[in-house]
C-alpha positions as CSV (number, residue, x, y, z in Angstrom):
1,M,19.2,12.6,-6.3
2,R,16.1,11.8,-8.3
3,I,13.7,9.9,-6.0
4,I,10.6,8.2,-7.3
5,I,7.8,6.6,-5.2
6,V,5.7,4.1,-7.2
7,G,2.2,3.6,-5.9
8,P,0.1,6.3,-4.0
9,G,-1.4,3.8,-1.5
10,A,-1.0,4.3,2.2
11,L,2.7,3.7,2.5
12,G,3.6,5.3,-0.8
13,S,1.6,8.4,0.2
14,L,3.2,8.6,3.6
15,L,6.7,8.4,2.1
16,A,5.9,11.0,-0.5
17,A,4.4,13.4,2.0
18,R,7.2,13.1,4.5
19,I,10.0,13.5,2.0
20,F,8.2,16.4,0.3
21,L,7.8,18.2,3.6
22,F,11.5,17.7,4.4
23,L,12.6,19.0,1.0
24,R,10.3,22.0,1.3
25,E,11.6,22.8,4.7
26,Q,15.1,22.6,3.5
27,E,14.3,24.9,0.5
28,N,12.6,27.4,2.8
29,S,15.6,27.5,5.1
30,G,17.9,28.3,2.2
31,A,19.5,24.9,2.0
32,D,20.6,23.7,-1.5
33,N,18.2,21.0,-2.6
34,D,18.9,21.3,-6.3
35,D,20.2,17.8,-6.3
36,H,16.9,16.3,-5.0
37,R,13.8,15.7,-7.1
38,L,10.8,13.8,-5.8
39,Y,8.1,12.2,-8.0
40,L,5.1,10.1,-7.2
41,L,4.1,7.6,-10.0
42,D,0.5,6.4,-10.3
43,H,-0.7,3.8,-12.8
44,R,-4.0,5.7,-13.1
45,A,-3.9,9.0,-15.0
46,D,-7.2,10.3,-13.5
47,R,-5.9,9.8,-9.9
48,A,-2.6,11.4,-10.8
49,Q,-4.4,14.4,-12.1
50,L,-6.5,14.6,-8.9
51,L,-3.4,14.5,-6.7
52,N,-1.8,17.2,-8.7
53,E,-4.9,19.4,-8.5
54,H,-5.7,18.9,-4.8
55,G,-2.4,17.8,-3.3
56,L,-1.7,15.0,-0.9
57,R,-3.1,15.4,2.6
58,L,-1.1,14.0,5.5
59,Q,-3.0,13.6,8.8
60,E,-0.9,13.1,11.9
61,N,-0.7,14.4,15.5
62,G,-4.1,16.0,15.1
63,R,-3.1,18.1,12.1
64,T,-3.6,17.9,8.4
65,T,-0.9,19.2,6.0
66,V,-1.3,19.5,2.3
67,C,1.8,18.3,0.3
68,R,2.3,18.8,-3.4
69,P,4.8,16.3,-4.8
70,Q,4.9,16.1,-8.6
71,V,2.6,13.2,-9.6
72,T,2.4,11.6,-13.0
73,A,1.2,8.4,-14.6
74,D,3.8,8.5,-17.4
75,P,7.2,7.2,-16.4
76,E,8.7,8.6,-19.7
77,V,8.2,12.1,-18.3
78,I,10.5,11.3,-15.4
79,G,13.3,9.4,-17.0
80,H,16.0,7.4,-15.1
81,C,16.0,7.7,-11.4
82,D,18.6,7.2,-8.6
83,V,16.3,5.7,-6.0
84,L,12.9,4.1,-6.5
85,F,10.6,3.1,-3.7
86,L,8.3,0.3,-5.0
87,C,5.2,0.6,-2.9
88,V,2.7,-1.5,-4.9
89,K,1.1,-4.6,-3.5
90,A,3.0,-7.9,-3.7
91,L,0.7,-9.3,-6.3
92,A,1.4,-6.3,-8.6
93,V,5.2,-6.4,-8.4
94,A,5.7,-8.2,-11.8
95,S,3.5,-5.9,-13.7
96,A,4.9,-2.8,-12.0
97,L,8.4,-3.8,-12.9
98,A,7.4,-4.1,-16.5
99,G,5.7,-0.7,-16.4
100,I,8.5,1.2,-14.8
101,S,11.3,0.0,-17.0
102,P,11.9,3.6,-18.4
103,L,12.8,4.6,-14.9
104,L,15.5,1.9,-14.3
105,A,19.1,2.3,-15.1
106,P,22.1,0.2,-13.9
107,Q,22.8,2.9,-11.2
108,T,19.2,2.8,-9.9
109,L,18.6,1.5,-6.4
110,L,15.1,-0.1,-6.2
111,I,13.8,-0.4,-2.7
112,A,10.9,-2.9,-2.5
113,M,8.5,-2.2,0.4
114,Q,6.1,-5.2,0.0
115,N,4.7,-7.4,2.7
116,G,5.3,-11.1,2.6
117,I,7.9,-13.2,0.7
118,G,6.2,-14.3,-2.5
119,H,7.6,-11.4,-4.5
120,L,11.3,-11.9,-3.7
121,A,12.0,-14.3,-6.7
122,I,10.5,-11.7,-9.0
123,L,12.8,-8.9,-7.6
124,A,15.8,-11.1,-8.3
125,R,15.2,-10.5,-12.1
126,S,15.4,-6.7,-11.7
127,P,18.0,-5.0,-14.0
128,C,19.2,-2.8,-11.1
129,S,20.4,-3.1,-7.5
130,T,17.6,-4.1,-5.3
131,A,17.0,-3.6,-1.6
132,A,14.2,-4.6,0.8
133,G,12.5,-2.0,2.9
134,I,10.8,-3.5,5.9
135,T,8.8,-0.9,7.9
136,S,6.7,-0.9,11.0
137,E,5.2,2.6,10.2
138,G,1.4,2.5,10.4
139,A,-0.5,4.3,7.7
140,T,-4.1,4.3,6.5
141,L,-5.4,5.6,3.2
142,L,-8.7,7.3,4.1
143,E,-9.4,8.2,0.5
144,P,-7.2,8.8,-2.6
145,G,-4.9,11.6,-1.6
146,H,-5.6,11.5,2.1
147,V,-3.3,9.4,4.3
148,R,-3.4,9.1,8.1
149,H,-0.1,8.3,9.9
150,C,-1.3,5.9,12.6
151,G,1.9,4.8,14.3
152,S,5.6,5.5,14.1
153,G,8.0,2.7,13.6
154,I,11.4,1.9,12.1
155,T,12.3,1.0,8.6
156,H,15.1,-1.4,7.9
157,L,16.8,-1.2,4.5
158,G,19.0,-4.0,3.2
159,L,20.5,-5.1,-0.1
160,L,18.9,-8.3,-1.3
161,L,21.5,-9.8,-3.6
162,A,25.2,-10.5,-3.2
163,G,27.4,-8.4,-5.5
164,H,25.4,-5.2,-5.2
165,D,27.7,-3.6,-2.6
166,A,28.3,-0.8,-5.0
167,A,24.8,0.5,-4.2
168,L,25.6,0.8,-0.5
169,P,26.6,4.5,-0.6
170,R,23.2,5.3,-2.2
171,L,21.4,3.2,0.3
172,Q,23.2,5.1,3.1
173,E,22.2,8.4,1.5
174,I,18.5,7.6,1.3
175,T,18.6,6.2,4.8
176,R,20.0,9.6,6.0
177,L,17.2,11.4,4.1
178,L,14.5,9.2,5.6
179,N,15.7,9.9,9.1
180,A,15.9,13.6,8.3
181,A,12.3,13.4,7.1
182,G,11.1,12.0,10.4
183,L,10.9,8.4,9.2
184,P,13.4,6.5,11.4
185,A,15.5,4.1,9.2
186,E,18.6,2.0,9.5
187,I,20.6,-0.3,7.3
188,T,20.7,-4.0,7.9
189,R,23.1,-6.6,6.5
190,H,20.4,-9.2,7.2
191,P,17.2,-8.2,5.4
192,L,15.7,-11.7,5.3
193,R,15.7,-11.7,9.1
194,H,13.6,-8.5,9.1
195,I,11.4,-9.7,6.2
196,W,10.5,-12.8,8.1
197,A,10.0,-10.8,11.4
198,K,7.5,-8.6,9.6
199,L,5.9,-11.6,7.9
200,F,5.2,-13.1,11.4
201,V,3.4,-9.9,12.4
202,N,1.5,-9.7,9.1
203,V,0.5,-13.4,9.4
204,G,-0.9,-12.7,12.9
205,I,-2.7,-9.4,12.1
206,N,-3.7,-8.9,8.5
207,A,-6.1,-11.7,7.8
208,L,-7.7,-11.7,11.3
209,S,-8.3,-7.9,11.1
210,A,-9.9,-8.2,7.7
211,I,-12.1,-11.2,8.7
212,H,-13.3,-9.6,11.9
213,R,-13.2,-5.9,10.7
214,R,-11.1,-4.8,13.6
215,T,-8.3,-2.3,14.1
216,N,-5.0,-3.8,15.2
217,G,-5.6,-2.9,18.8
218,Q,-9.1,-4.3,18.8
219,L,-7.8,-7.8,17.9
220,L,-6.3,-8.1,21.4
221,T,-9.7,-7.6,23.1
222,S,-10.9,-11.0,22.0
223,E,-9.4,-14.1,23.6
224,S,-10.4,-16.4,20.7
225,I,-8.8,-14.0,18.2
226,R,-5.6,-13.8,20.3
227,E,-5.5,-17.6,20.3
228,Q,-5.8,-17.8,16.5
229,M,-3.2,-15.1,16.1
230,Q,-0.8,-17.0,18.3
231,K,-1.4,-20.3,16.4
232,A,-1.0,-18.7,13.0
233,V,2.3,-17.0,14.0
234,N,3.7,-20.2,15.5
235,E,3.0,-22.1,12.3
236,A,5.0,-19.5,10.4
237,V,7.8,-19.8,13.0
238,V,8.0,-23.6,12.4
239,I,8.3,-22.9,8.6
240,A,11.0,-20.3,9.2
241,R,13.1,-22.6,11.4
242,A,12.8,-25.4,8.9
243,Q,14.5,-23.1,6.4
244,D,17.2,-21.9,8.9
245,I,15.8,-18.4,9.0
246,P,17.3,-16.7,12.1
247,I,14.7,-15.6,14.7
248,V,15.8,-13.0,17.2
249,D,12.7,-11.8,19.2
250,D,9.7,-13.9,20.1
251,P,7.4,-13.5,17.1
252,V,4.1,-13.8,19.1
253,T,5.2,-11.2,21.7
254,A,6.3,-8.9,18.8
255,T,3.0,-9.3,17.1
256,F,1.1,-8.4,20.3
257,K,3.4,-5.4,20.7
258,V,2.7,-4.2,17.2
259,C,-1.1,-4.5,17.9
260,R,-0.7,-2.2,20.9
261,T,1.7,0.3,19.4
262,T,-0.5,0.7,16.2
263,R,-3.8,0.1,18.0
264,N,-5.7,2.6,15.9
265,N,-4.3,1.3,12.6
266,V,-6.5,-0.3,10.0
267,S,-4.3,-3.1,8.5
268,S,-3.6,-3.0,4.8
269,M,-5.6,-6.2,4.3
270,L,-8.7,-4.7,6.0
271,Q,-8.3,-1.6,3.9
272,D,-8.3,-3.8,0.8
273,V,-11.4,-5.7,1.9
274,L,-13.3,-2.5,2.8
275,H,-12.5,-1.1,-0.7
276,Q,-13.0,-4.5,-2.4
277,R,-9.5,-4.7,-3.7
278,P,-7.4,-7.9,-4.2
279,T,-5.6,-8.7,-0.9
280,E,-2.0,-9.9,-0.3
281,I,-3.2,-13.1,1.3
282,D,-1.2,-15.3,-1.1
283,A,2.0,-13.4,-0.2
284,I,1.4,-13.6,3.5
285,N,-0.6,-16.5,5.0
286,G,-0.7,-18.2,1.6
287,A,3.1,-18.1,1.5
288,V,3.2,-19.9,4.8
289,V,0.8,-22.6,3.5
290,A,2.8,-23.0,0.3
291,A,6.1,-23.3,2.1
292,G,4.5,-25.9,4.5
293,E,3.4,-28.0,1.5
294,Q,6.9,-28.0,0.1
295,L,8.4,-28.9,3.5
296,G,5.7,-31.4,4.5
297,I,4.6,-29.3,7.4
298,A,0.9,-28.8,8.3
299,T,-0.3,-25.2,8.6
300,P,-4.1,-25.6,9.3
301,V,-4.7,-22.2,10.9
302,N,-3.1,-20.3,8.1
303,R,-4.9,-22.5,5.5
304,E,-8.2,-21.6,7.2
305,L,-7.4,-17.9,7.2
306,V,-6.5,-18.1,3.5
307,R,-9.9,-19.8,2.9
308,Q,-11.9,-17.2,4.7
309,I,-10.2,-14.3,3.0
310,K,-10.7,-15.9,-0.4
311,M,-14.4,-16.3,0.5
312,I,-14.6,-12.6,1.3
313,E,-12.9,-11.7,-2.0
314,A,-15.5,-13.8,-3.8
315,T,-18.3,-11.6,-2.4
316,Y,-16.9,-8.4,-3.9
317,G,-19.5,-6.6,-5.9
318,R,-22.4,-7.5,-3.5
319,S,-24.0,-4.7,-1.6
320,D,-22.9,-6.0,1.8
321,S,-19.3,-6.9,1.0
322,G,-17.5,-3.7,1.2
323,Q,-17.5,0.1,0.8
324,G,-16.8,0.8,-2.8
325,N,-13.9,0.0,-5.1
326,D,-10.7,2.0,-5.6
327,S,-8.2,-0.4,-7.2
């Protein structure tokens, strides 16, 4: 199975490192892994060269391990793949799909790992079978090629479109591989339920952590931030119910739980702000606001969070606005 991970950000690096370590362990034990090939695709040739020269460092449980997956910036070098994990930001999905067309074949299973819901319509135009990957794994990119695994979680994988059941065996195979690599995963027949469940958590955590420059756990130490979090999540819940999205667990309780279990995690949006990168605010809180406008439902807290993040993004380039740029 030819596996490609697109995007060496926090999540892409974690996936690449864990799968690489598993395949290496299998090879060292004498297992036959000739059918498995792992590649990490970066849109930047200079960074791909850096990762090939120095490896990918995975920091977890007090240890740092150097992993050496094959990294390239040229999809033509790889050719068609069996499974592709799309780990770019939601706002880059359209351009990424155009750039990776040499990798995609009718038999390819594309697994989209984005936050939010704004990218789903774009994925529907993919020429291959598409699944959603909804993960609660916590990862922080400390610098290019150095990822810290901050909190373990589960990854739900589910086919997004009807009529793609032929891809189910491949989805089952990659699910088994993730579990063997120490990344708990399971298949769901209801990916939208999990997409929205994660959206609730992201609505509550990402913007507030970026605005207040706090880790997930630090958000809970402020009563005013907890109130904002609860209000933002509840606005998203109203939107979901208006669209008949099934809700299983209490979203506010689930968000607080994620804050505690990933207490040392720096959210992806805070990482973006610190490095002066475009955030996914439009795909998360902005998607709630946009849906509210279509449904005639007010979302004042989410609208305010979007406004504040946009203001922060507008300061990029000033000396006091961040800590460098690595887009």
